[in-house]
N, C-alpha and C positions, 0 to 999 in steps of 0.2 A: 682490659678488653681490647683486643686488636680491631678496629673497623675500617672497610674499606671506604675509599672517599671516590668524589669525581670534583673537576676545581670548576668553579661558577667564579662569573666576572661579574665583580658588586663593586657600586661608583660608593671611593673612599671619601670625605668629608673633606679633601682639600679639591675635589675638582678632575680627580684623575681616576685612571681605571686600575682596578687591584685584582688577586685570587682570591679568591676562598675555599676553604675548605667546607663541605656537606655528606654527610652519609648517605649510606644508599643503602637503603633496607634492603635484608638479604640476598646480597650480593653475590657470587662468587665470588674466591679470592683466590690468586696465584697459589700454586704448590713451594715455592719459592719460599712463601713467607711460613714465619712460625704458625704453629696449627693452634689453634682454643683446643684444651681438652677439656669433655664433659664426660656425665657417670650417668648411663639409662639401669635404670631397674625396672627387671618384669617382676611379672604376679606368680609366674610361675617356672617349671622345670624348661628348658628350649623347647620349640615344639612348632609346626606348620602354622600355628597361631599367631608368632613372636616373628615368623620367614623376614618382613620386609623390613625391620632392624637388621637382623643379619645380613642379607643382599646392600643395604646402604655401604655399612661396613665391609662386607666381601666385595663388590662391586668398585670402592672406593668413591662413593657416592659421596660420605662426610667428606672425608678429605678433599673433593673437591670442590666442597663449600667451605672448607677451610677448617674443619673439625677433625682432630681425632678425637672417635666414640670408642667408650668402653661400655659393651654390655655387661650387667651386671646379673646372672642369672638366679630366681626367687626360688624357692619352695614355701614346703611346710613350715617350714619352722622359720620363717623371712615376714617382713610385713613391710611391707613398701611406703606406706603411708607415713610410718613411725621412721623408720629411713630419712624421708624430706622432712618431717616436722624437727628430726634432731640434725639436719644440714650434713647428712652424710653423702646424697646424693645430688642430684643438679635436677633432673629429670626422673619421672616412676610412671610406671602405666598400670592404669587404675579404671575408673567408671566411675557412673553419673550419679551414684548414688553418695559416693567420697566427695565428690565434688561439694555437694550439699550439706553432707558436714562440714567442709569447711566454714560454709557459710553461716550454719547454725552455730555453730563452736567458735565463728567468728577469727578464724585464724587466714595469717596470711599466706593463703595456696589459694590455689585456682586451674581448673581446664581449661586449656588451648585449643586443643584438637580432638577427635575423636576418629580413630581407625575403624572401628566396626560400628556399619550403620542401623548394624541387628545384632542385638543379644543374641550369642548362640548359645543359649541356652534352652532345649528342652525336655519335654516329657516324654519318655522310651517305652513304647508295651510290645509284647508280640504279637507277632502280625495274626487275626483268624480269631480273635480271642472277642473280637463284639465290639470293641472301641473305637470307632469312626469319627473321635470330634473330642473336643478338651468337656463338652458339656457329657456326656458317654461314661467319666472320669470321676463324677460325683458321688461321693459316700463309698470310691474304694481308696482301701488302702495303697498310699504312694510312698516310695523312700525317696524322704529327702532329708539335705546336709544342714549342717547347721544354720551358715551362711543364705542359702534358700530359704529360708524360714525369716526371714527381714531384709529379705529382698521381693524376688519373686515372687514367694506365696502368698501375703498380704494382696498384690493383684490378683492372683489366680480366686482367692476368696472374695475379693468384690468383685470378678467380671464372671465366675463361673459360677459361686455358692459355695467353694469348695471350704471346709472347715479343719480346723485343727487335730479332732480327732481321726482325721486320717492319714496323717504323718505317721511315718515311719522312719528307722533312722539309716541313714545310707552310710553304709561304711568305704563307698568307694571302688568298688572292686563288681564285678559283675557275678558271681558267685550268685545272690541270692536271686537273684533276674533270671537267672541261666534255670535255677532249681523252681522255678514256679513260673508257670505258661497262666498265670493270672498278674501277674509283678507288672509294677507302673513304678519308673523310677528316673531320675533327674538324670541328667547331661548335658555335654556339651555335641552339639549337631557334627562335630567334627574331630570327635574321639569313642564316647561310649558307645556307638553304635556301629562301629568298625570294631571295637574290642569283642561286641553281640555276636557281631558276621562271625571273627576271625575262632570263638567259639561253639557255631553251629546254628546260633538262632536266625530269624530272619523278622528286624524288631521294625517297628512302627516310629516315626517319628513324627512330632508333632512341636513345633519349633515356637515359641512362648511368642516372639517376636510380633507374628506375623496373627496374634491373636490381640494387639495392642499394646502390648510392653514396649515402652518407647523407651529405656534405658541405655544411655551410651555406654558403650565397654571398647575393651583397650582404649581407654584415652590416656594423653598427654596430659599429667601434671608436675606444677614448678613452682616455685615462689613469686613470690609479689615483687619482693627484691629483686631476684634476676629480670622480671618483664622489665621492671626498671629503668636498672642499672645497665641491663645487657640487652639490651631490646633484638638488635642487628642480629645477636648471635643467638638467639631466642629463635628467632626468623626464619635464619638459616637452616637451622635442626630440622625445625617443622618442615622445611620444603624440602630439603632431603629426608628427610625421614619417607616423606611423602612419596616421593621419586622413588625411593628403595621400592615401597608397597607396590608403587603404578608396575614395575619392573617384572615382582618377584611374583603377583597376580597374573599377570601374562605369562610368566616363565622363562622370561628371557635371560639365558646365561646364568642362570639360579642353582646351580652344580656347587659353587663355592660354599654358597649361603647356605645349602643344605648338607655340606660335610659340615660345619661350622654347628649346625643345630645339633646332628647328631654326634658331633664330637663333644660338646656340651652335655646334653644327655644321652648316653648310650642306647636309652630304651628306646629311641627314636629308628625308625628305621626306613627305605624308602617307601613300601608300600605306605607305612601310616603317614607320610607325608605329603605323596600323592593323593592318599582319597581325602586327608582334611582340605588340602589347594579347592578338589575337585570340589566337594560339598560346598567350600564359603563362597566359591563360582555359582554355582548353581542353585545355594538358596539367597545370592546379593549380602552375604555378610556382610563385606569391605565396601564393596562397591553398587550400590542400587539408593533411591531416595535422593536425600538433597545431592548427596557426593555425583550423582551420573553429574548434575549440569554447574558443582561450583566445586570437581575435586575430590578425591578422599583427603579424607580427615575433615569432612563439611561439618558444620555446626548450627542453629540457627535460634532466634531465641524465642520464636513460635514454639519448637519440639521443647525449649526447656523448660518453658513456660507451663506444658500439657505436661510434660515430666512430672514437675513439682505439686504440681494442683493432685494430676494422678494419686502421689504418692502421700501428698498432704491427705487425701480421701480417705485414703486407704486406711492413715493413721502415724503414717511413719514420720510426717515432720509439722512441725506447728503450723497455724494459721500464720499469714502475715510474716513469714518468714523471707526475705529480701533474696530470693534463690538467682538474679543476677551476677549477685558478688561470687558466684559459683565458675565462675566462663566468661574470658572472653574470644570475642570473635574476631580478633585484630589478626592473629596470623596465618588462618584458614579463609578456603571461600574464595580465592585468588586462581583457582582452576590451573593449579600447580598439575603439571603431569596428563593432562587432558588434550588431544590433537587438537 
């Protein structure tokens, strides 16, 4: 690993003064030097929800930090965690559940930053059907995907008394929702409501995070070995990523980033991207809570403990799990990107 250094004066045993090199964590590296190559695996096809990473590439932010970053787009046939465990990528996009899984399985990986302070998972209904709160959904059929059954669904069961009998299969399209005005379905705040609107519906959206669901989403996960052996590189990657997200959420010169998103995923268009960015800003998906004081990517030990305890009480994790092994706060909470 190439590290930038500063010169420090240190007393020599002979009594003279010598020059020694001391690493400067996270320092920017002149472009004239060679770049550290890293790979970052996303969890789905390119979209505005990945915009900060694309911005950091398109605007040259990673390069200014001495990094050549390859974004590898995810999809339905890919499992980022398996790619990380196999050593095929350097960093992956994941979530708080995967971090706790590392700790439970005693795997040498961890989460080092959380781009989304709020999980964007929602339940969506038709406006005017009498559902005004999560409590009104109790006992009603709800379209839920397989992954939701082992993440946010146990939270909803514990918090609002939902039961497994309410679950109906979700096929990741809005057709069944459009065909039934009493339907309730899962979605992301930045995606499915837009699709429903385009199809002619007036959806009402309930953000699960606003009901107390504390999962960190769009996390940055990495191996413990890389954290140990390439600490400076990891810090530079995190700083550059945060700068990219700060610019993207502000809409600062994002044309090239959005063009790259549309190139990688032709299903994206300007309207979808604009909607996603707008609602993420309105709901505080990226910039809310701890991120307002500590910067994008912020995490705290208190929130990790609360999340673990909630999921433990919901039956997803065993009592006594050392959840502190799931994450490190070393690389975030440095107010990067804040004025």
